[in-house]
Steps between C-alpha positions, in 0.01 A plus 500: 500500500272200533792278591618740774150529634470122532838486692355730766179304537362291788701184409829684520407651837418154636842371393672789671297445817587131501870585464482748786326245716773241432768750593315588819457135597865431423607794716273374778648149483858634501419724798336211684798275443737773615296554816496125563878474456559794732263349755686170489836674537371711788355193669835328457678791665250501786542126539877539517466775761251299704709188468724595788205560731347158442586199710468140395398240753667166424262221402695260720574642845864590569635518853596838644869406508504246217853505362469218243472687172356193324188517717441859394554382144189279521295819497719696261652250255609758241686713752659194657606357163674827415658511848656157442675632188749661738651155543686575177831641625663525159335823384738791452531855383830689479471620859229282651290191464458199727820303453735520802785689336810535716541870568847451649618319188347766282633794704805412718501853644208384716734269691710804590202720583349238734831383648439349841125457440292204383433648157871461418460123545201453272270740321265359237202640318181392672284256311121523480272500804456124479866457603512720809533215751773324302693819431510624861596164649762409241692827479846510657397815683286287731648233727486341843602828661232705325312677774180681423185331377432847359658369178187287450263796501460542126555142392174319570123527562564287811637814664166680570374193690817478708493873572134471609588211731827636640470873456741691272756570773534133596511400135784740421693407812494127418789320337488434128529123543230485766228584247633313199264204546202734532572692180457280195293685239651760261359848452140477384135595529467576872788747485283741299136385534245451775385139493126560532465788254815504284532869587857631489639548848819574693615176662830621652523751786808698391329690219195577713725621781703719262179666378385558858828671591449727200148583614335315209214250507585208275140377518383820333692463174339424163489156342741619231754601765452167673608332175840653576503487880459123518836490317643772726464268799826339386652688205642777721801594708479365854719414797487288814459742790642437844582179681165350404579545128165675448437552128478875439479727196729806545245745357444726800692786338391417145572239233784670311848354550610815686204464738590138573863594554393761757276244669780244533746762625256606771475139622874443447408189304732292283469152348870416510854633511675489163788250492728727294432858610351426847219743416160431657273403214128473423363243254208627299249223434276562199335844520287438192192677640695806612663543158172429317330778695735756340433381143254594226295181533417577863416857396253358247354269768624188323519219755760225526233250397417695182842413358606185685155336527305626196146393421445205268197342336440130456179345372332838527599535866715792617748433781826627647813323381678367810817414311702784651790577270679775312258690275761459224398134489136596447505831314170448316298470822696748711680786325290498181179573691616862529796532262394455139840407366627175360636246746849554360473875553388449860780252566763728346378801697495319835836332453655827386395662828631204699834502315558863603418429863730197493782720368448740789493206741828366362669835557374515857609142573852571379531824698364356826709181476820701455402731785492199735852404389620860535384499862679169555815657356468782751474242777816329373692825514395549860196728493286445810121482539473870586674598177280264300163580662384748238624304200324189628180699531539607138541145372199387704290782354624416152426129523152540648408709194651254256321212672167687507509478121683169458266309732200606294336268252465638148849653461370848572208494258240576768649849538808552281553869576492444875733202467752699297481789750581261783782329311656839420497578872656160574789563261551850635517382862734213412735737320491738797607206718783413264626859494498508880694173501757646262548790742543263795753291307694808395499633855660172604766522230344288225462671163484197271203308370302249702563149368149365451494119516340280238130433555402444138302181565291357782749241626792742502295765679378254766855374562612860539232572759606194701847652528361823643280310746798285606709811564739433212403759238714569193739796512306785338791744509752277325836604360395862466493542878741782597759474774286721725206265453696184588 
């Protein structure tokens, strides 16, 4: 009893009180640290959100139309150093990268699809932004007879100065060679930034004009949207309108491929007449923005810059990486910010999506190419333009859909479901054209199979096209031609 009484005495109570006090202080410290961590995280989020609203005045003044990227680099050495990394034109992914892969060598069907147009002569993957001047002046698609200076529009920060001096209409109406000496700097800082504030801005009129026709104010968009729209100045479908070759985005009816098709039909516009089928064709450029807008990343308000120009830190300083490239070449800083998978898992997932789109593209290319030859076979049997009007419309509709996907960067990854929907429609329309051709051939007494010529490699395909252009095409009806068809 005495022992138990001593255990409940004043000394024991003091020990218990001291223990309770330690627990309380420990809880207080843990709570304080947690609050501090949350405060830091919240401040970081606020800083990131405010970041787009801040402007940075260069320490060394930069002229309003300064096109020399190196002079901008004196104020922003980290950004400029990363920009210069685009001089490496050996980087590659399965479907992209910066090396100038020969698309015609890789896919000879393209020679057939673009027969009679410049893209059948040469079609290479574009290198990084630092090569824009070299690439546009050295391609076989440009020569002494190249007309519009409009081709310069997206190639150089010298363009805004010339447009300010000449006016957009005079700029577009000029000859390509007339401005060659004035345009010497590749895509760079002025294309996306105001010189005095570094604020993102729209430096080309076509995008601003497209927004105005849609009743939208491009100056009222958020900074996050601007991180996409500065890219959308060039990474879009466009055409040269009228005799003045005025650069125009065909968005008045919407940005879906069907909307653009309706727009072009209303203006009775065509880029060229196909050398094999004589169908009036439209060349899609690179509707990256339009496809992106239908994808999940746009839905989640992820900007082009989030993936292709992710943030980096160096020496404790945070800055935007200006080495624009495929995110697959920089997964840790781009994809992994949101997707907590291993780099291999990300790579496998992305490439798996691209492989499926490529398979759909291959099927469309084969169907559309053969449709052109089927129409040529109908011409050889004597079908006139009136009989072929509808089937030519079908092949035009088919190819514009195929090209809407094929001309995109990313092999469909920006919106795989939309790309597959469009490719399915392309195949369907091409097969409708081929069925119509079979009916025309049968009506004219031919019930055999069209003899498709060899176009299995680039050189063979280009030689074949020269025969059609020269008026000496191969006999597509061959020995199976019936007496009635002779």
